[in-house]
VOLO-774244 format. One line per 5 residues: number of its first residue (from 1); their letters; for each residue z, x negated, y of N, C-alpha, C. Coordinates in Angstrom, 3 decimals. Layout:
NUM	a	Z,X,Y,Z,X,Y,Z,X,Y; ...
% end
This chain:
1	xxxxx	0.058,-0.637,-1.112,0.022,0.101,0.345,-0.213,-0.979,1.172; -0.508,0.227,2.462,-0.765,-1.421,3.519,0.398,-1.201,4.019; 1.752,-0.361,3.947,3.133,-0.486,4.759,3.716,-1.671,4.081; 3.447,-1.808,2.724,4.060,-2.833,1.829,3.868,-4.327,2.327; 2.607,-4.621,3.613,2.048,-6.173,3.097,2.397,-6.758,4.798
6	xxxxx	3.544,-7.810,4.194,4.481,-8.366,5.013,4.058,-9.901,5.386; 4.310,-9.761,6.793,3.453,-11.396,7.498,4.799,-12.248,7.337; 4.144,-13.322,6.993,5.589,-14.281,6.497,5.507,-15.275,7.419; 4.506,-15.233,8.810,4.899,-15.802,9.993,3.379,-15.791,10.856; 3.610,-16.510,11.788,1.930,-16.550,12.026,1.505,-18.328,12.383
11	xxxxx	0.234,-18.760,11.554,-0.207,-20.001,11.549,-1.758,-20.170,12.131; -1.829,-21.204,12.424,-3.606,-20.876,12.786,-4.481,-21.075,11.753; -5.510,-20.092,11.905,-6.149,-20.219,10.496,-6.710,-21.836,9.688; -7.033,-22.842,11.472,-7.386,-24.237,10.920,-6.403,-25.066,10.549; -5.249,-24.372,10.783,-4.367,-25.836,10.005,-4.076,-25.568,8.265
16	xxxxx	-4.693,-24.452,8.094,-4.594,-23.657,7.056,-5.790,-25.125,6.013; -6.984,-25.180,6.492,-7.909,-26.043,6.247,-7.308,-27.510,6.206; -6.538,-27.673,7.216,-5.942,-28.894,7.639,-4.879,-29.715,6.300; -4.387,-28.464,6.242,-3.282,-28.794,5.075,-4.396,-28.954,3.381; -5.199,-27.597,3.349,-5.513,-27.743,2.063,-6.720,-29.342,2.212
21	xxxxx	-7.126,-29.191,3.045,-8.491,-30.799,2.849,-7.295,-32.181,2.162; -6.125,-31.759,2.955,-5.068,-32.832,2.706,-4.495,-33.105,1.535; -4.140,-31.970,0.582,-4.247,-31.433,-0.735,-5.473,-32.131,-1.609; -6.915,-31.324,-1.218,-7.251,-31.628,-2.196,-8.193,-33.445,-2.247; -7.958,-33.749,-0.930,-8.196,-34.989,-1.080,-7.347,-35.838,-1.826
26	xxxxx	-5.957,-34.976,-2.190,-4.923,-36.052,-2.753,-6.020,-36.090,-4.594; -6.169,-34.922,-4.634,-6.760,-34.339,-6.002,-7.716,-34.802,-6.436; -8.742,-35.143,-5.696,-9.657,-35.673,-5.754,-10.926,-36.562,-4.937; -10.792,-37.655,-5.657,-10.984,-38.981,-5.062,-12.493,-39.069,-4.692; -13.261,-38.196,-5.055,-14.568,-38.247,-4.336,-14.352,-37.050,-3.043
31	xxxxx	-13.781,-36.295,-2.416,-13.925,-35.851,-1.311,-13.718,-36.729,-0.070; -14.578,-36.256,0.788,-14.524,-37.242,1.873,-14.988,-36.173,3.075; -13.973,-37.354,4.774,-14.472,-36.088,5.980,-14.843,-37.005,6.495; -15.961,-35.797,7.368,-16.889,-36.558,8.518,-16.333,-35.420,9.496; -16.550,-36.432,10.421,-16.043,-35.007,12.042,-16.559,-35.943,13.255
36	xxxxx	-16.985,-34.703,14.116,-17.616,-35.190,15.120,-16.772,-35.442,16.551; -15.670,-36.011,16.356,-15.159,-36.660,17.529,-14.153,-35.158,17.573; -13.563,-34.428,16.857,-12.905,-33.613,16.573,-11.910,-33.526,15.883; -11.310,-34.519,15.237,-10.156,-34.772,14.119,-8.565,-33.814,14.437; -8.332,-34.609,15.901,-7.386,-33.858,16.424,-7.510,-31.852,16.167
41	xxxxx	-8.728,-31.519,16.660,-8.900,-29.914,16.916,-9.074,-29.345,14.845; -9.629,-30.520,14.424,-9.959,-29.674,13.055,-8.274,-30.122,12.168; -7.635,-30.879,12.883,-5.934,-31.352,11.915,-6.456,-32.239,10.910; -6.788,-32.693,11.272,-7.210,-33.794,9.820,-6.503,-35.420,10.067; -5.533,-35.094,10.831,-4.545,-36.349,10.702,-3.911,-36.848,9.673
46	xxxxx	-3.171,-35.746,8.343,-3.146,-36.466,7.641,-3.938,-36.631,6.263; -4.467,-36.306,6.333,-6.027,-36.642,5.658,-6.354,-38.267,5.926; -6.423,-38.609,7.426,-7.163,-39.517,7.700,-6.320,-40.750,7.638; -4.982,-41.134,7.878,-3.750,-41.293,7.540,-3.524,-41.736,6.138; -3.427,-41.111,5.080,-4.035,-41.080,3.878,-5.070,-41.539,3.235
51	xxxxx	-6.053,-41.139,3.727,-7.507,-41.781,3.246,-8.475,-42.802,4.132; -7.828,-43.528,4.786,-8.728,-43.868,5.805,-9.900,-44.205,5.563; -10.320,-44.518,4.220,-11.813,-44.954,3.971,-12.423,-44.008,3.474; -11.497,-42.807,3.637,-13.103,-41.617,3.156,-12.767,-40.561,4.102; -13.377,-40.990,5.111,-12.635,-40.354,6.992,-13.920,-41.427,7.527
56	xxxxx	-14.863,-40.295,7.591,-15.859,-41.182,8.705,-15.814,-40.480,10.292; -15.602,-41.103,11.252,-16.038,-40.561,12.593,-17.346,-40.621,13.024; -18.242,-39.532,13.601,-19.312,-39.783,13.587,-19.562,-39.893,15.159; -18.206,-39.136,15.847,-18.712,-38.801,17.126,-19.453,-38.000,17.759; -19.804,-38.215,18.494,-20.564,-36.591,19.322,-22.250,-36.674,18.656
61	xxxxx	-22.078,-36.643,17.721,-23.646,-36.799,17.166,-23.730,-35.851,15.881; -23.457,-34.835,16.023,-23.770,-33.590,15.031,-24.801,-33.858,13.861; -25.917,-33.537,14.417,-26.912,-33.961,13.616,-27.162,-35.150,12.799; -26.475,-36.066,12.986,-26.446,-37.316,12.213,-25.441,-36.954,11.526; -23.921,-36.331,11.805,-22.941,-36.196,10.597,-23.850,-35.140,9.459
66	xxxxx	-24.693,-34.170,9.621,-24.893,-33.538,8.659,-26.051,-34.506,8.159; -26.530,-35.185,8.252,-27.277,-35.804,7.438,-26.685,-36.439,6.914; -25.763,-37.680,7.387,-24.942,-38.278,6.186,-24.105,-37.902,4.962; -24.027,-36.767,5.614,-22.974,-35.588,4.254,-24.316,-35.963,3.156; -25.250,-35.627,3.738,-26.200,-34.713,2.715,-25.977,-36.063,1.527
71	xxxxx	-26.641,-37.466,2.303,-26.890,-38.395,1.872,-25.532,-38.636,0.788; -24.461,-38.305,1.401,-23.180,-38.473,0.714,-23.845,-38.323,-0.888; -23.726,-37.230,-0.612,-23.740,-36.021,-2.164,-24.645,-36.787,-3.036; -25.759,-37.405,-2.677,-26.090,-38.200,-3.633,-25.761,-39.466,-4.811; -24.469,-39.754,-3.918,-23.592,-40.489,-4.821,-22.507,-40.139,-5.871
76	xxxxx	-22.477,-38.724,-5.402,-21.747,-38.008,-6.408,-19.653,-37.634,-5.223; -20.355,-38.224,-3.941,-19.262,-37.455,-3.312,-19.250,-36.341,-2.837; -18.247,-35.453,-2.620,-17.971,-34.000,-1.794,-17.908,-34.128,-0.416; -18.811,-34.173,0.507,-18.484,-34.667,1.402,-18.101,-32.971,2.385; -16.855,-33.082,3.549,-16.455,-31.631,4.006,-17.057,-32.512,5.517
81	xxxxx	-17.575,-31.518,6.345,-18.246,-31.940,8.123,-17.672,-30.750,8.488; -17.078,-31.369,10.121,-16.091,-30.132,10.797,-16.182,-30.612,12.183; -16.447,-30.077,12.254,-16.701,-29.408,14.116,-16.356,-28.221,14.555; -16.709,-27.707,15.360,-16.452,-26.269,16.277,-17.638,-25.536,15.579; -17.205,-24.159,15.275,-18.124,-24.024,14.522,-19.357,-23.234,15.052
86	xxxxx	-20.272,-23.658,16.951,-21.078,-23.631,17.581,-21.646,-24.864,16.898; -21.685,-25.876,17.132,-21.001,-27.285,16.668,-22.096,-27.240,15.182; -20.882,-26.775,14.515,-21.496,-26.956,12.909,-22.394,-26.289,12.240; -23.202,-25.146,13.803,-23.937,-24.489,12.741,-25.578,-23.854,13.739; -25.638,-23.743,15.095,-26.322,-23.830,16.022,-26.866,-24.804,16.437
91	xxxxx	-26.394,-26.183,16.415,-26.792,-27.058,17.105,-27.485,-27.796,16.308; -26.922,-27.976,14.941,-27.441,-28.247,13.426,-28.235,-27.343,12.943; -28.671,-26.834,13.065,-29.662,-25.763,11.656,-30.896,-26.431,11.325; -31.100,-27.192,12.108,-32.289,-27.565,11.641,-31.874,-28.562,9.882; -31.037,-29.252,10.306,-31.203,-30.096,9.624,-29.656,-29.925,8.394
96	xxxxx	-29.253,-28.619,8.662,-28.520,-27.452,7.457,-29.481,-27.494,6.977; -30.663,-26.782,7.093,-31.890,-26.000,6.451,-32.586,-27.460,6.063; -32.989,-28.181,5.960,-33.561,-29.514,5.584,-33.479,-29.942,4.541; -31.816,-30.606,5.505,-31.294,-32.000,4.600,-30.454,-31.230,3.409; -29.807,-30.125,3.668,-28.780,-29.845,2.864,-29.164,-28.340,2.304
101	xxxxx	-29.182,-27.660,2.905,-29.866,-25.928,1.994,-31.271,-25.598,1.565; -31.981,-26.435,1.787,-33.494,-26.448,1.222,-33.519,-27.509,-0.520; -32.306,-29.001,-0.174,-32.141,-29.463,-0.964,-30.899,-29.409,-2.155; -30.251,-27.884,-1.698,-28.877,-27.583,-2.486,-28.052,-28.974,-2.704; -27.930,-29.506,-1.566,-26.858,-30.577,-1.243,-25.709,-29.418,-1.301
106	xxxxx	-24.978,-30.643,-2.431,-23.206,-30.112,-2.117,-22.996,-30.892,-0.801; -22.726,-30.147,0.111,-22.201,-30.474,1.603,-20.766,-29.100,2.017; -19.920,-29.077,2.111,-19.420,-28.662,2.712,-19.040,-28.103,4.075; -19.905,-27.093,4.941,-19.633,-27.037,5.982,-18.507,-26.403,6.535; -17.556,-27.017,7.635,-16.161,-26.500,7.593,-15.976,-25.990,9.003
111	xxxxx	-15.974,-25.064,9.618,-16.047,-24.574,10.796,-14.938,-24.053,11.551; -14.227,-24.397,12.590,-13.487,-23.760,13.444,-13.694,-23.394,14.509; -12.631,-23.267,15.102,-13.297,-22.259,16.674,-14.151,-21.297,16.895; -14.259,-20.123,15.527,-15.233,-19.492,15.384,-15.070,-18.168,16.413; -15.713,-17.854,16.894,-16.093,-15.864,17.334,-15.596,-15.676,18.495
116	xxxxx	-14.780,-14.586,19.121,-14.258,-14.793,20.510,-13.034,-15.335,20.547; -12.169,-15.357,19.895,-10.747,-16.130,19.501,-11.056,-17.615,20.217; -11.802,-18.145,20.131,-11.921,-19.373,20.753,-10.893,-19.618,22.174; -11.145,-18.049,22.468,-11.017,-17.925,23.878,-10.759,-18.476,25.099; -10.175,-19.953,25.735,-10.512,-19.843,27.159,-11.946,-20.866,27.353
121	xxxxx	-12.346,-21.702,25.968,-13.626,-22.509,26.600,-14.889,-21.830,26.076; -14.809,-20.226,26.396,-16.051,-19.097,26.496,-16.992,-19.314,26.186; -18.242,-19.000,26.871,-19.206,-18.051,25.824,-20.532,-19.391,24.954; -20.195,-20.417,26.139,-20.977,-21.642,25.051,-20.464,-21.967,23.874; -19.126,-21.804,23.408,-18.398,-22.432,22.488,-18.398,-21.177,21.618
126	xxxxx	-18.011,-19.803,22.288,-17.817,-18.870,21.247,-18.966,-18.237,20.231; -19.189,-18.800,19.107,-20.556,-18.429,18.394,-19.902,-17.320,17.459; -20.826,-16.516,18.045,-21.102,-14.813,17.507,-22.036,-14.669,16.244; -22.957,-15.923,16.054,-24.325,-15.580,15.213,-24.354,-15.986,13.746; -23.317,-17.168,13.545,-23.032,-17.989,13.387,-23.030,-17.662,11.366
131	xxxxx	-22.779,-16.180,10.961,-22.608,-15.697,9.265,-24.081,-15.283,9.621; -24.612,-14.462,10.276,-25.618,-14.360,10.058,-27.034,-15.967,9.714; -26.589,-16.292,10.455,-27.740,-17.598,10.589,-27.208,-18.496,9.303; -26.279,-18.367,8.753,-25.905,-19.253,7.420,-25.791,-18.265,6.382; -25.787,-17.096,6.329,-26.145,-16.419,5.173,-27.230,-16.023,4.861
136	xxxxx	-28.481,-16.717,5.550,-29.643,-16.238,5.414,-30.705,-17.764,4.625; -29.699,-18.872,4.883,-30.119,-20.046,4.381,-30.211,-19.958,2.334; -30.862,-19.916,2.110,-31.543,-19.612,0.260,-30.347,-20.642,-0.061; -29.606,-19.855,-0.945,-28.153,-21.111,-1.577,-26.987,-21.134,-1.103; -26.980,-20.775,0.207,-25.917,-21.523,1.273,-24.816,-20.083,0.720
141	xxxxx	-23.636,-20.426,0.228,-22.348,-19.403,0.056,-21.215,-19.409,1.676; -21.280,-18.415,2.143,-20.094,-18.144,3.336,-18.849,-17.316,3.104; -17.783,-18.063,3.492,-16.525,-17.713,3.000,-16.104,-17.911,4.339; -15.462,-16.615,4.991,-14.362,-16.172,6.096,-13.267,-16.014,5.524; -12.290,-16.794,5.323,-11.059,-16.263,5.221,-9.964,-15.708,6.548
146	xxxxx	-8.715,-15.052,5.572,-8.417,-14.015,6.631,-7.319,-14.749,7.910; -6.493,-15.701,6.869,-4.662,-16.389,7.853,-4.721,-17.791,7.242; -4.427,-18.317,7.369,-3.607,-19.975,7.179,-3.968,-19.708,5.717; -2.951,-18.833,4.510,-3.105,-19.662,3.287,-4.248,-19.317,2.501; -4.809,-18.029,3.320,-6.362,-18.162,2.456,-7.664,-19.083,2.877
151	xxxxx	-7.533,-19.901,3.813,-8.101,-20.627,4.318,-7.344,-22.093,3.943; -6.447,-22.261,4.134,-6.202,-23.482,2.621,-6.581,-23.338,1.097; -6.538,-22.064,0.534,-6.812,-21.684,-0.796,-8.838,-22.395,-0.523; -9.391,-21.460,0.178,-10.946,-22.146,0.284,-11.266,-23.565,0.547; -10.313,-23.867,1.099,-10.658,-25.420,1.652,-10.298,-26.113,-0.105
156	xxxxx	-9.692,-25.918,-1.054,-9.580,-26.402,-2.033,-10.316,-25.908,-3.073; -10.949,-24.882,-3.116,-11.916,-24.120,-4.239,-13.450,-25.065,-3.961; -13.711,-24.541,-2.945,-15.326,-24.860,-2.850,-15.223,-26.389,-2.860; -14.564,-27.471,-3.098,-14.678,-28.952,-3.772,-14.961,-28.441,-5.329; -13.926,-27.360,-5.826,-14.870,-27.602,-7.260,-15.883,-26.577,-7.222
161	xxxxx	-16.616,-26.028,-6.026,-17.925,-25.143,-6.340,-18.932,-25.598,-5.784; -19.918,-25.557,-6.624,-21.472,-26.729,-6.553,-22.127,-26.128,-5.690; -22.927,-26.703,-4.808,-23.372,-26.118,-4.072,-23.092,-26.385,-2.038; -23.663,-26.140,-1.017,-23.829,-26.129,-0.161,-22.747,-24.509,0.373; -21.564,-25.260,0.999,-20.712,-23.416,0.960,-20.709,-24.265,3.031
166	xxxxx	-20.418,-22.279,3.722,-19.961,-22.770,4.947,-18.660,-22.140,5.183; -17.925,-22.652,5.839,-16.359,-22.051,5.754,-15.934,-21.824,6.839; -15.562,-20.674,7.135,-15.438,-20.693,9.101,-13.986,-19.997,9.146; -13.341,-20.365,10.190,-12.162,-20.034,10.309,-11.751,-20.697,11.862; -10.690,-19.898,12.497,-10.363,-19.762,13.730,-9.208,-20.995,14.106
171	xxxxx	-9.159,-20.655,15.743,-8.463,-21.237,16.646,-6.662,-20.947,16.604; -6.446,-20.127,16.731,-5.609,-19.058,17.272,-4.425,-18.906,16.212; -2.924,-19.368,16.150,-2.052,-18.451,15.336,-2.460,-17.079,15.449; -2.198,-17.011,14.081,-2.323,-15.244,13.494,-1.689,-14.721,12.303; -1.589,-13.353,12.160,-0.640,-13.164,11.234,-0.678,-14.027,9.911
176	xxxxx	-0.073,-14.283,8.985,-0.412,-15.024,7.600,0.446,-14.120,6.482; -0.493,-13.469,6.026,0.379,-12.316,4.698,0.312,-12.358,3.603; -1.358,-13.476,2.536,-1.900,-13.297,1.713,-0.850,-14.651,0.848; -0.770,-14.235,-0.163,0.105,-15.283,-1.226,0.237,-17.066,-0.914; 1.131,-17.172,-0.391,1.260,-18.345,-0.500,0.318,-19.744,-1.625
181	xxxxx	0.767,-19.057,-2.621,-0.093,-20.225,-3.682,-1.645,-19.745,-3.473; -2.341,-19.160,-2.969,-3.530,-18.960,-3.220,-4.269,-18.712,-4.054; -3.285,-17.440,-4.996,-3.639,-17.218,-5.831,-4.328,-16.125,-6.562; -4.610,-15.456,-4.869,-4.894,-13.519,-4.887,-6.653,-14.137,-3.851; -6.862,-15.756,-4.061,-8.392,-15.829,-3.491,-9.387,-15.870,-4.575
186	xxxxx	-9.862,-15.792,-4.970,-11.454,-16.345,-5.974,-12.863,-16.349,-5.310; -13.557,-17.282,-4.863,-14.953,-16.981,-4.548,-15.709,-16.062,-4.722; -16.393,-15.140,-4.056,-17.237,-14.488,-4.416,-16.255,-12.920,-5.030; -15.203,-13.066,-4.643,-14.526,-11.746,-5.693,-13.344,-11.049,-4.591; -14.340,-9.629,-3.709,-13.478,-8.893,-2.583,-12.226,-9.128,-3.446
191	xxxxx	-11.676,-9.143,-1.841,-10.007,-8.785,-2.208,-9.408,-7.117,-1.904; -9.135,-6.421,-2.546,-8.887,-5.055,-2.524,-7.414,-5.150,-2.381; -6.558,-4.955,-1.104,-5.595,-5.167,-0.326,-5.335,-3.439,-0.183; -5.463,-2.641,-0.728,-5.411,-1.048,-0.418,-6.227,-0.211,-1.157; -5.684,0.579,-2.214,-6.454,1.573,-2.763,-6.555,3.096,-2.269
196	xxxxx	-7.700,3.655,-2.232,-7.917,5.015,-1.250,-9.286,5.720,-1.184; -9.378,7.106,-1.169,-10.526,7.666,-1.090,-11.250,8.546,-0.284; -10.024,8.285,1.023,-11.331,8.818,2.300,-11.864,7.837,2.550; -11.570,6.597,3.038,-12.248,5.964,3.774,-12.258,4.603,3.482; -13.255,3.454,3.083,-13.388,2.257,3.227,-13.150,1.459,4.258
201	xxxxx	-12.662,-0.048,4.316,-12.666,-0.386,5.485,-12.716,-1.781,4.786; -14.157,-2.309,5.112,-14.457,-4.009,5.151,-14.414,-4.764,6.228; -13.451,-5.577,5.741,-13.241,-6.480,7.122,-13.532,-7.579,6.492; -13.534,-9.257,7.604,-13.499,-10.512,7.005,-13.011,-10.833,8.049; -12.254,-12.016,8.195,-11.471,-12.845,9.335,-10.583,-12.558,10.276
206	xxxxx	-10.568,-13.201,11.443,-9.380,-12.244,11.950,-9.198,-11.127,11.761; -9.970,-10.035,11.790,-10.444,-9.098,11.951,-9.282,-8.058,10.938; -9.263,-8.995,9.658,-8.175,-7.878,8.413,-7.729,-7.803,8.728; -6.278,-8.388,9.469,-5.441,-8.116,9.891,-5.399,-6.793,11.236; -6.213,-6.566,12.021,-6.994,-5.502,12.720,-6.889,-4.198,11.804
211	xxxxx	-7.482,-4.754,11.034,-8.012,-3.571,9.921,-6.906,-2.602,9.566; -5.604,-4.120,9.082,-4.465,-3.459,8.173,-4.013,-2.601,9.557; -3.644,-3.354,10.519,-2.919,-2.427,11.686,-3.113,-1.142,11.623; -4.811,-1.207,11.895,-5.670,0.426,11.693,-5.299,1.583,10.403; -5.610,0.902,8.984,-5.243,1.339,8.007,-3.568,2.199,8.404
216	xxxxx	-2.800,1.777,8.558,-1.858,1.845,9.026,-1.742,3.406,9.735; -2.232,3.567,10.599,-2.459,4.415,11.908,-2.994,5.896,11.378; -4.027,5.433,10.540,-4.532,6.054,9.651,-4.006,6.428,8.343; -3.657,6.096,7.947,-2.660,6.996,6.723,-1.632,7.402,7.535; -0.783,7.155,8.855,0.089,8.257,9.821,-0.971,9.875,9.830
221	xxxxx	-1.922,9.303,9.856,-2.557,10.184,10.333,-3.211,11.300,8.486; -2.505,10.795,7.714,-3.172,11.230,7.050,-3.988,11.086,5.926; -4.967,10.500,6.323,-6.151,9.783,5.382,-5.613,8.854,4.105; -6.402,8.681,3.570,-5.810,8.217,2.372,-7.111,6.551,2.327; -6.409,5.355,2.881,-7.594,4.356,3.239,-7.496,3.003,2.431
226	xxxxx	-9.046,3.104,1.942,-8.900,1.527,1.036,-9.495,0.427,1.914; -8.659,-0.370,1.767,-9.036,-2.004,2.690,-8.904,-2.701,1.926; -10.761,-3.252,2.020,-11.461,-4.605,1.231,-11.387,-5.875,2.142; -10.643,-6.985,1.500,-10.881,-8.077,2.316,-12.356,-8.922,1.906; -13.364,-9.069,2.519,-14.446,-9.176,1.816,-14.711,-10.867,2.651
231	xxxxx	-14.129,-11.914,2.023,-13.162,-13.095,2.652,-14.885,-13.561,2.256; -15.820,-13.598,1.016,-16.961,-13.961,0.776,-18.316,-12.797,0.891; -18.789,-13.542,1.862,-20.068,-13.044,3.103,-21.091,-12.955,2.085; -21.070,-14.351,1.014,-22.260,-14.205,0.147,-22.177,-14.967,-0.307; -21.772,-15.433,-1.880,-22.097,-13.590,-2.341,-21.547,-12.508,-2.843
236	xxxxx	-22.068,-11.400,-1.703,-21.395,-10.552,-1.876,-21.159,-9.946,-3.446; -19.688,-9.570,-3.394,-19.502,-8.479,-4.107,-19.900,-7.176,-4.094; -21.072,-7.629,-4.775,-21.587,-5.872,-4.464,-20.970,-4.662,-5.384; -20.641,-5.035,-6.609,-20.352,-4.504,-7.399,-18.372,-3.847,-7.154; -18.202,-4.325,-6.034,-16.617,-4.098,-5.461,-17.187,-2.776,-3.967
241	xxxxx	-18.253,-3.474,-3.669,-18.626,-2.315,-3.024,-18.853,-1.159,-3.317; -19.536,-1.258,-4.217,-20.693,0.349,-4.644,-19.123,1.083,-5.506; -18.530,0.628,-6.184,-17.064,0.989,-6.051,-16.215,1.727,-5.338; -16.380,1.003,-4.742,-15.758,1.432,-3.427,-16.328,2.798,-2.306; -17.440,2.315,-2.038,-18.425,3.250,-1.479,-18.459,4.423,-2.442
246	xxxxx	-18.696,5.051,-3.739,-18.487,5.901,-4.550,-17.576,6.808,-4.609; -16.184,6.342,-4.251,-14.948,6.826,-3.813,-14.964,7.705,-2.839; -15.239,6.595,-1.692,-14.805,7.023,-0.459,-15.787,7.957,0.382; -17.253,7.199,0.172,-17.954,8.414,0.835,-18.251,7.980,1.882; -17.961,6.937,2.680,-18.147,6.205,4.063,-17.376,5.342,4.447
251	xxxxx	-17.828,4.429,5.559,-17.422,3.149,5.754,-17.037,2.814,6.825; -16.240,1.858,7.126,-16.149,0.885,8.810,-16.252,-0.685,8.175; -17.047,-1.573,9.062,-16.783,-2.815,9.211,-16.781,-3.699,9.874; -15.906,-4.412,9.649,-15.024,-5.150,11.038,-15.062,-6.659,11.057; -15.393,-7.323,12.338,-16.060,-8.916,11.970,-15.774,-9.078,13.460
256	xxxxx	-15.445,-10.250,13.599,-15.571,-11.322,14.642,-17.080,-11.622,15.149; -17.837,-11.113,15.238,-19.260,-11.574,15.154,-20.855,-9.988,15.489; -21.398,-10.927,15.969,-22.535,-9.910,16.361,-22.949,-8.973,15.181; -22.315,-7.489,15.343,-23.010,-6.604,14.237,-24.207,-6.966,13.731; -25.016,-7.586,14.373,-26.218,-7.612,14.431,-26.061,-8.905,13.352
261	xxxxx	-26.394,-8.717,12.122,-26.654,-9.899,11.191,-25.488,-10.375,10.077; -24.659,-9.847,10.265,-23.188,-10.368,9.472,-23.008,-9.694,8.752; -21.735,-9.173,8.248,-21.036,-8.277,7.272,-21.325,-7.230,7.103; -21.615,-6.306,8.740,-22.193,-4.973,8.470,-23.229,-5.051,8.044; -24.070,-5.250,8.226,-25.640,-5.993,7.631,-25.565,-5.099,6.160
266	xxxxx	-24.434,-6.578,5.931,-24.445,-7.136,4.382,-24.208,-5.773,3.564; -23.410,-5.252,4.442,-22.603,-4.009,3.506,-23.694,-2.882,3.315; -24.465,-2.443,4.826,-25.285,-1.280,4.914,-26.327,-1.741,4.129; -26.405,-3.426,3.468,-28.152,-3.431,2.943,-27.795,-2.859,1.373; -26.105,-3.008,1.044,-25.912,-2.604,-0.351,-25.781,-1.512,-0.225
271	xxxxx	-25.564,-0.820,0.740,-25.385,0.649,0.302,-26.247,1.453,0.813; -27.459,0.928,1.580,-29.099,1.210,1.255,-29.649,1.532,0.057; -29.805,0.531,-0.708,-30.139,0.543,-2.083,-29.696,1.250,-3.449; -28.547,1.329,-2.894,-27.779,2.424,-3.988,-26.418,3.619,-3.859; -26.177,3.553,-2.932,-24.982,4.986,-2.292,-24.787,4.995,-0.500
276	xxxxx	-26.152,5.221,-0.086,-25.977,5.606,1.311,-25.011,6.401,1.721; -24.138,6.257,2.886,-23.206,6.661,3.395,-22.894,6.549,4.522; -22.030,7.257,5.144,-22.126,6.846,7.060,-21.812,5.597,7.189; -22.165,4.738,7.655,-21.270,4.036,8.538,-20.788,2.865,9.902; -19.976,2.881,10.438,-19.764,2.270,11.422,-18.938,0.968,11.765
281	xxxxx	-19.567,0.477,12.716,-19.620,-1.090,12.599,-18.620,-1.490,13.807; -17.581,-2.430,13.705,-16.638,-2.733,14.710,-17.436,-4.359,14.979; -17.284,-4.594,15.489,-18.068,-6.379,16.177,-18.312,-6.525,17.569; -19.482,-7.629,18.191,-19.386,-7.361,19.298,-20.976,-7.147,18.924; -21.115,-6.370,20.761,-22.454,-5.507,20.130,-23.818,-6.270,21.185
286	xxxxx	-24.591,-7.207,20.220,-25.037,-7.871,20.584,-25.194,-8.608,22.229; -23.743,-8.953,22.234,-23.564,-10.129,23.608,-23.559,-11.147,23.881; -23.012,-11.898,24.077,-22.842,-12.874,24.801,-20.783,-13.103,24.703; -19.876,-13.835,24.780,-18.716,-14.060,25.107,-18.476,-14.335,26.099; -16.772,-14.093,26.633,-16.682,-15.594,27.654,-15.561,-15.762,27.668
291	xxxxx	-14.641,-16.467,28.502,-13.509,-17.573,28.996,-11.953,-15.937,29.106; -11.549,-16.645,28.288,-10.345,-15.179,28.242,-9.377,-15.700,27.257; -8.030,-14.570,27.628,-7.022,-15.043,26.234,-8.186,-14.019,25.008; -7.530,-15.225,23.969,-7.956,-14.435,22.787,-8.003,-12.539,22.537; -6.476,-12.122,22.184,-5.967,-11.203,22.392,-6.833,-10.100,23.123
296	xxxxx	-6.999,-10.482,24.497,-7.886,-9.700,25.449,-9.143,-9.649,25.144; -9.857,-10.644,25.109,-11.028,-10.857,24.426,-11.425,-9.380,23.922; -10.667,-9.336,22.524,-11.036,-8.645,21.894,-11.033,-6.939,21.816; -10.053,-7.041,22.474,-9.903,-6.008,23.291,-10.552,-5.497,23.800; -11.287,-6.490,25.046,-12.456,-5.748,26.076,-13.977,-5.701,25.133
301	xxxxx	-13.916,-6.490,23.961,-15.351,-6.759,23.254,-15.347,-5.662,22.144; -14.333,-4.627,22.239,-13.910,-3.717,21.302,-14.024,-3.703,20.223; -13.118,-5.143,19.550,-12.291,-5.730,18.345,-10.976,-5.598,18.264; -10.432,-4.236,18.596,-9.016,-4.648,18.583,-8.810,-3.122,17.511; -7.392,-3.255,16.895,-7.158,-1.825,16.036,-7.562,-0.353,16.795
306	xxxxx	-7.259,0.001,17.958,-7.975,0.927,18.134,-8.984,1.443,17.815; -9.910,-0.097,18.326,-11.334,0.683,18.086,-11.879,0.809,16.519; -11.134,0.424,15.226,-11.288,0.224,14.116,-10.753,1.990,13.727; -9.867,2.300,14.149,-9.285,3.484,14.138,-10.474,4.605,14.727; -11.266,4.331,15.967,-11.897,5.577,16.186,-13.162,5.065,15.391
311	xxxxx	-13.549,4.133,15.141,-14.731,3.889,14.015,-14.232,4.482,12.998; -13.519,4.188,12.198,-12.842,5.269,11.303,-13.098,6.844,11.283; -12.055,7.322,12.301,-12.339,8.377,12.578,-13.707,9.071,12.744; -15.105,8.661,13.693,-15.916,8.715,13.125,-17.203,8.796,12.127; -16.969,7.768,11.391,-17.647,8.002,9.948,-16.704,8.804,9.273
316	xxxxx	-15.427,9.497,9.581,-15.191,10.548,8.416,-15.740,11.347,8.851; -15.963,11.805,10.377,-16.513,13.389,10.516,-18.073,13.075,10.446; -18.612,12.273,10.626,-20.076,12.010,9.768,-19.807,12.595,8.204; -18.514,11.767,7.430,-19.264,12.719,5.892,-18.901,13.730,6.438; -17.942,14.580,7.081,-17.650,15.398,6.892,-19.108,16.614,7.204
321	xx	-19.267,16.558,8.258,-20.693,17.387,9.035,-22.067,17.321,8.255; -22.076,15.960,7.175,-23.535,15.510,7.195,-23.839,16.392,5.887
% end
């Protein structure tokens, strides 16, 4: 039940990456980390201190970083590239497409400071198109964990997952509520946080917590809410999506990303082919962001708890009147 989900603390998801990369570095000697002048922001201190010979400071040269990482895989290394999401994708898309995806290199592209919650750095850094960019690349796995614990688990899991991976996480402290040991995270398997029969809320990243808050409000209004954390955007757990839509017959998708090209499009694609139902989308509406307080930006751009509630009620009304 949604009311039973407990917040353990508030931590940055990027901190989960930092802990995860340190632990997997101790467990797997083939793990190598590269960064483009952002070791501090990416929480790489413990890894660098323990494994200086497995750390490469490329400098502000992201395209070179991707090329070096692709080359390291040929010798059996498992390279993790680290920088902000905007610089991990938009700046180096050609290098990712040609040197990583096309040749199916085992590179883990780890991207922090994604979405509006980057905050004060503003629109030039707040990429809202990256999920779409990366999921369209053949063979690319796309993972958007929801909290510190899940980011840590995902960071460790991708080391044993063969093939290119895009791992997206964020800057601010955020409610941390998934299992501390990461046992509730499996790549490619949706995480059902609550079962219900009236409406499904599909969410990823920071908006999973916002969806939990919205789900609780909807339950207080008498609705039975199914909430599913789609942490793996690709490969999408289509079986879980279809099973849920068959029960609820309407849905809302929630993401800190443009509604064009992201999680919502993936869910709608599955629904259109298998079970067309009313779907409403919570995300940015084909716009860039701006500088501001992270939580205030979510509110301004319609990615807050009340927006999810309103979208759910609209989907429910469409189902009722359809």
